[in-house]
C-alpha positions as CSV (number, residue, x, y, z in Angstrom):
1,M,199.4,130.1,-76.5
2,N,197.2,133.0,-75.5
3,I,193.6,131.9,-74.8
4,L,190.6,134.1,-74.1
5,F,187.6,132.4,-72.5
6,L,184.1,133.8,-72.9
7,T,181.0,133.2,-70.8
8,A,177.8,135.1,-70.2
9,H,177.9,133.7,-66.6
10,P,179.4,135.8,-63.8
11,Y,182.8,134.6,-62.7
12,L,184.9,134.4,-59.6
13,P,184.7,136.0,-57.0
14,Q,181.1,136.9,-57.8
15,M,179.9,133.3,-58.4
16,Y,181.3,130.0,-57.2
17,G,179.9,127.2,-59.4
18,G,181.2,124.2,-61.2
19,L,181.9,126.1,-64.3
20,Q,183.8,128.9,-62.5
21,T,185.9,126.7,-60.2
22,S,186.8,124.2,-62.9
23,V,187.8,126.9,-65.5
24,D,189.8,128.7,-62.8
25,Q,191.8,125.6,-62.0
26,L,192.3,124.9,-65.7
27,C,193.5,128.5,-66.2
28,H,196.1,128.3,-63.4
29,S,197.4,125.0,-64.8
30,L,197.7,126.5,-68.3
31,I,199.6,129.5,-66.8
32,E,202.0,127.0,-65.1
33,R,202.7,125.5,-68.5
34,G,203.6,128.9,-69.9
35,H,200.3,129.9,-71.6
36,K,198.4,133.2,-71.2
37,V,194.8,133.2,-70.2
38,S,192.0,135.8,-69.8
39,I,188.2,135.8,-69.2
40,L,185.4,137.9,-70.5
41,C,182.3,137.3,-68.4
42,A,179.0,138.8,-67.2
43,L,178.9,141.3,-64.3
44,M,176.8,141.2,-61.2
45,G,176.3,144.7,-59.8
46,N,176.1,143.9,-56.1
47,G,178.9,143.7,-53.6
48,L,182.4,145.3,-53.5
49,T,183.4,143.7,-56.8
50,G,180.3,144.9,-58.5
51,F,180.8,148.5,-57.2
52,K,184.4,148.6,-58.3
53,C,183.5,147.3,-61.7
54,R,180.7,149.8,-62.2
55,V,183.2,152.6,-61.5
56,R,185.8,151.2,-63.9
57,M,183.2,150.6,-66.6
58,Q,182.2,154.2,-66.6
59,I,185.9,155.3,-66.8
60,N,186.6,152.9,-69.6
61,K,183.5,154.0,-71.5
62,R,184.7,157.6,-71.4
63,L,188.3,156.8,-72.3
64,A,187.9,153.9,-74.8
65,G,184.3,153.8,-75.8
66,C,183.5,150.3,-74.3
67,K,181.6,149.8,-71.1
68,V,183.8,147.1,-69.6
69,S,185.9,146.6,-66.5
70,R,189.2,144.7,-66.1
71,D,190.7,143.2,-62.9
72,T,193.0,140.4,-62.0
73,A,191.2,139.0,-59.0
74,P,191.8,135.3,-59.8
75,G,195.4,135.9,-60.8
76,Y,194.8,136.6,-64.5
77,P,192.9,139.2,-66.5
78,V,189.1,139.1,-66.1
79,W,186.9,141.5,-68.1
80,R,183.4,142.1,-66.8
81,T,180.4,143.8,-68.3
82,W,176.6,143.7,-68.4
83,Y,176.4,142.3,-71.9
84,P,179.7,140.4,-72.6
85,W,178.9,139.6,-76.2
86,E,179.0,143.4,-76.9
87,A,182.6,143.6,-75.7
88,V,184.1,140.5,-77.4
89,Q,185.8,142.4,-80.2
90,Y,187.1,145.1,-77.8
91,V,188.5,142.6,-75.4
92,A,190.0,140.4,-78.2
93,A,191.8,143.5,-79.6
94,K,193.2,144.1,-76.1
95,Q,194.2,140.5,-75.2
96,K,195.2,139.5,-78.8
97,P,194.5,135.8,-78.2
98,D,195.5,132.9,-80.4
99,L,192.2,131.1,-79.6
100,I,188.8,132.1,-78.2
101,V,187.1,129.4,-76.1
102,V,183.4,129.8,-75.5
103,L,181.9,128.5,-72.2
104,A,178.3,127.9,-71.2
105,V,175.4,130.4,-71.1
106,R,174.4,132.0,-74.4
107,P,177.3,130.2,-76.0
108,V,176.1,130.6,-79.6
109,R,175.6,134.3,-79.2
110,M,179.1,134.6,-77.7
111,A,180.6,132.5,-80.5
112,L,178.9,134.5,-83.2
113,A,180.1,137.7,-81.6
114,A,183.7,136.3,-81.7
115,K,183.5,135.2,-85.4
116,P,184.2,138.8,-86.8
117,T,187.5,138.9,-84.9
118,G,189.0,136.3,-87.3
119,I,190.4,134.5,-84.3
120,P,189.8,130.7,-84.2
121,V,186.9,129.7,-81.9
122,L,186.4,126.5,-79.9
123,M,183.2,125.6,-77.9
124,M,183.4,124.0,-74.5
125,L,180.1,122.2,-74.2
126,Q,179.2,122.1,-70.5
127,D,175.4,121.6,-70.5
128,V,172.6,120.6,-72.8
129,E,170.4,123.7,-72.3
130,F,169.8,124.2,-76.0
131,S,167.1,126.7,-75.3
132,Q,169.8,129.0,-73.7
133,H,172.1,129.0,-76.8
134,D,170.7,132.4,-77.7
135,G,171.2,131.5,-81.4
136,E,171.2,128.6,-83.8
137,F,174.1,126.3,-83.2
138,R,174.3,125.3,-86.8
139,E,175.1,128.9,-87.7
140,L,178.6,128.2,-86.2
141,G,179.5,125.8,-89.0
142,K,182.1,123.2,-88.5
143,I,183.5,124.3,-85.1
144,P,185.8,122.3,-82.8
145,C,184.2,121.3,-79.5
146,I,185.1,119.8,-76.1
147,A,182.4,118.1,-74.1
148,N,182.5,117.6,-70.4
149,S,181.0,114.1,-70.5
150,Q,180.0,111.3,-72.8
151,F,176.4,112.4,-72.1
152,T,176.9,115.9,-73.3
153,A,178.8,114.8,-76.3
154,G,176.1,112.4,-77.3
155,K,173.4,115.0,-76.9
156,Y,175.2,117.4,-79.2
157,R,176.0,114.7,-81.7
158,A,172.4,113.7,-81.9
159,A,171.1,117.3,-82.2
160,Y,173.8,118.9,-84.4
161,G,176.1,116.2,-85.7
162,V,178.9,117.5,-83.6
163,D,181.9,115.2,-82.8
164,S,183.4,116.4,-79.6
165,V,186.5,115.6,-77.7
166,V,185.4,114.4,-74.2
167,I,187.4,115.9,-71.3
168,Y,185.9,115.6,-67.9
169,P,185.8,118.7,-65.7
170,Y,189.3,119.8,-64.5
171,I,189.4,119.1,-60.7
172,V,192.5,119.7,-58.7
173,K,192.3,117.0,-56.1
174,N,194.2,118.7,-53.3
175,N,191.6,121.5,-53.4
176,Y,188.9,119.1,-52.2
177,K,190.4,115.9,-50.7
178,T,190.2,116.0,-46.9
179,D,189.7,113.8,-43.8
180,T,186.0,113.8,-42.9
181,T,184.2,113.5,-39.6
182,R,181.1,112.2,-41.6
183,E,178.6,114.4,-39.6
184,N,176.0,115.3,-42.2
185,V,174.2,114.8,-45.5
186,T,175.3,117.7,-47.8
187,F,173.2,119.2,-50.5
188,I,175.0,121.8,-52.7
189,N,173.2,124.6,-54.5
190,P,169.7,124.7,-53.1
191,V,167.7,125.8,-56.2
192,A,164.7,124.2,-57.8
193,K,166.5,122.6,-60.8
194,K,169.0,121.0,-58.5
195,G,166.1,119.2,-56.6
196,L,165.5,121.6,-53.7
197,D,161.9,120.5,-53.1
198,L,163.0,116.9,-52.9
199,A,166.0,117.7,-50.7
200,L,163.7,119.6,-48.3
201,E,161.2,116.7,-48.1
202,I,164.0,114.1,-47.6
203,A,165.4,116.2,-44.7
204,R,161.9,116.6,-43.2
205,R,161.4,112.8,-43.2
206,C,164.8,112.2,-41.7
207,P,164.8,114.4,-38.6
208,E,167.4,112.3,-36.9
209,I,170.0,113.0,-39.6
210,P,171.8,116.4,-39.8
211,F,171.7,118.1,-43.2
212,S,173.9,120.9,-44.6
213,F,172.6,123.0,-47.5
214,I,175.3,125.0,-49.2
215,E,174.5,128.0,-51.4
216,S,176.2,128.3,-54.7
217,W,174.3,130.2,-57.4
218,P,173.0,133.6,-56.3
219,L,169.4,133.4,-54.9
220,S,166.8,136.0,-55.8
221,P,164.9,137.7,-52.9
222,E,162.0,135.4,-53.6
223,E,164.2,132.3,-53.5
224,Q,165.8,133.5,-50.3
225,T,162.4,134.0,-48.6
226,F,161.1,130.7,-49.8
227,L,164.2,128.8,-48.5
228,A,164.3,130.6,-45.2
229,G,160.6,129.8,-44.6
230,K,161.1,126.1,-45.4
231,L,164.3,125.8,-43.3
232,S,162.7,127.5,-40.3
233,L,160.6,124.3,-40.0
234,L,163.7,122.0,-40.3
235,P,165.9,122.2,-37.2
236,N,168.1,119.4,-38.6
237,V,169.2,121.5,-41.6
238,T,172.0,124.1,-41.5
239,L,172.3,126.6,-44.4
240,L,175.8,127.9,-45.3
241,A,176.8,130.7,-47.7
242,P,178.8,130.0,-50.8
243,Q,182.2,128.5,-49.8
244,K,185.4,129.4,-51.5
245,N,187.2,126.5,-49.8
246,M,185.1,123.4,-50.3
247,K,187.2,121.4,-48.0
248,N,185.3,123.1,-45.2
249,V,182.2,121.5,-46.6
250,Y,183.5,118.0,-47.3
251,K,185.3,117.6,-44.0
252,K,182.0,117.1,-42.3
253,C,180.1,115.3,-45.1
254,K,179.2,111.7,-44.9
255,I,176.8,111.5,-47.9
256,L,176.4,113.9,-50.8
257,L,172.8,114.4,-51.9
258,A,172.3,115.3,-55.6
259,P,168.7,115.0,-56.6
260,S,168.9,117.1,-59.7
261,M,165.8,117.6,-61.8
262,W,167.6,118.8,-64.9
263,E,170.0,117.2,-67.2
264,E,173.4,117.9,-65.6
265,G,176.3,118.0,-68.0
266,Y,178.4,116.1,-65.5
267,G,178.2,116.7,-61.7
268,M,181.5,118.1,-60.4
269,V,180.5,118.1,-56.8
270,I,180.1,114.3,-56.9
271,T,183.7,113.9,-57.9
272,E,184.9,116.5,-55.4
273,A,183.1,114.5,-52.7
274,Q,184.3,111.1,-53.9
275,L,188.0,112.3,-53.6
276,S,187.4,112.0,-49.8
277,G,185.6,108.7,-50.1
278,I,182.1,110.4,-49.8
279,P,179.5,108.5,-51.7
280,A,176.6,110.2,-53.4
281,V,172.9,109.6,-53.6
282,A,171.9,111.1,-57.0
283,S,169.3,111.1,-59.7
284,T,170.0,109.5,-63.1
285,R,169.6,112.9,-64.8
286,G,172.1,113.8,-67.5
287,G,175.8,113.0,-66.8
288,L,175.3,112.2,-63.2
289,P,175.7,108.5,-63.7
290,E,179.1,109.0,-65.2
291,A,180.1,111.1,-62.2
292,V,178.7,108.6,-59.6
293,G,179.8,105.3,-61.2
294,D,179.8,102.6,-58.5
295,G,180.6,105.2,-55.8
296,G,177.1,105.8,-54.7
297,V,173.4,105.2,-55.3
298,L,171.5,106.3,-58.4
299,L,167.7,106.7,-58.3
300,A,165.4,107.2,-61.3
301,T,163.9,110.6,-61.9
302,D,160.4,109.1,-61.1
303,A,161.6,107.5,-57.8
304,S,159.4,108.2,-54.8
305,V,160.5,110.2,-51.8
306,D,160.3,107.0,-49.8
307,E,163.0,105.4,-52.1
308,W,165.3,108.5,-51.6
309,V,164.8,108.3,-47.8
310,E,165.5,104.6,-47.8
311,A,168.7,105.1,-49.8
312,I,169.9,107.9,-47.4
313,R,169.1,105.9,-44.3
314,K,170.8,102.8,-45.5
315,L,174.0,104.6,-46.2
316,W,173.7,106.5,-42.9
317,N,173.0,103.5,-40.7
318,N,174.6,100.5,-42.4
319,A,178.4,100.7,-41.6
320,Q,179.4,97.8,-43.9
321,Y,177.3,99.1,-46.8
322,Y,178.7,102.6,-46.3
323,S,182.3,101.3,-46.3
324,E,181.7,99.5,-49.6
325,K,180.3,102.6,-51.3
326,S,182.9,104.8,-49.7
327,S,185.7,102.6,-51.1
328,A,184.1,102.5,-54.5
329,S,183.7,106.3,-54.6
330,L,187.3,106.8,-53.9
331,I,188.3,104.4,-56.6
332,H,186.0,106.0,-59.1
333,S,187.4,109.5,-58.3
334,H,190.9,108.2,-59.4
335,R,190.0,106.8,-62.7
336,P,192.4,107.6,-65.6
337,E,190.0,110.1,-67.3
338,L,190.4,112.4,-64.2
339,D,194.2,112.3,-64.2
340,L,195.2,116.0,-64.3
341,I,198.3,115.5,-66.5
342,R,196.3,113.5,-69.0
343,Q,193.6,116.2,-69.0
344,I,195.9,119.2,-69.4
345,D,197.7,117.4,-72.2
346,A,194.4,116.8,-73.9
347,Y,193.4,120.4,-73.5
348,E,196.7,121.7,-74.9
349,K,196.4,119.3,-77.9
350,V,192.8,120.4,-78.7
351,F,193.5,124.1,-78.1
352,M,196.6,124.0,-80.3
353,T,194.8,122.1,-83.1
354,A,191.9,124.6,-83.0
355,A,194.2,127.6,-82.9
356,T,196.2,126.5,-86.0
357,A,193.2,125.3,-88.0
358,L,191.9,127.3,-91.0
359,K,189.8,130.3,-89.7
360,D,187.3,130.2,-92.5
361,V,185.4,126.9,-92.6
362,P,182.3,126.1,-94.5
363,A,179.0,126.2,-92.7
364,A,177.3,122.9,-91.8
365,G,175.3,121.6,-94.8
366,N,177.3,123.7,-97.3
């Protein structure tokens, strides 16, 4: 098969997030099975990649009439542009895919832009940010969907009557599993919706515990200034830039902190950490309980800071309790639903079914 993935998010190497790393790992596994893959994504103008893309966009605009750049930085074609929905038909004509798979961020707008190509479209539902659909989901009609958790599937079923195939995020275990010295509490992606304020307060109240904050999503100048100011008052917190190799993060991690304030679709970093026996202390938002299972501590969204601090300190100081949660986290990370062969088989089956289905289907309610 030839599969074109669409997202209005930036992609590797410009952004390292759960969507990007999971899809990249999936793409490489699909290539190993003989499939062709490509990505159309949003462009960030900064950095070397941004500069090169801006040059190529101008050249392509003069030669072909479409302001888009193509590179193969991850090992397969990636098309980048400011407004990817405007380039869908051009890229589809170049790549000639059998199936278009729409990822998160403005997914409805991207899917509607793909409809005129006549190529079958499948939605990968990765979050429940309905306000960011940039269009009405029902306009897509009866469209095949994959959801990244039972939580996400349930939300779309309740809102739109969608029946999704649930496949948890594709995580190549060897990319994350490592021996760990258990030196710190790790908080990944220090932004407001991920619970930054709560993480800062927990670190302030636990001056005896080292914390490591890992950047992931690009921070605005205002966010950078805010974070730098807060961390200047917290000598027990170390801030690291986005990490391409997450083993470097997990090899020092004892506890993963995930106090998200928004409804996470799943929580990839929790599984990544659990592969090394690292338990999580997480909120009950969205799909996080599915990711944590018995391998950590879940706290209600209205839990007090004192409850968070108590949970962290108990795991940090109580060796027997930590050992129990560590063992449980390792077991949970190896549940059958995360078996890579089982997952890639499921993806191939759903992709093939979607690619061979009738292209013209009646709209929902017709």
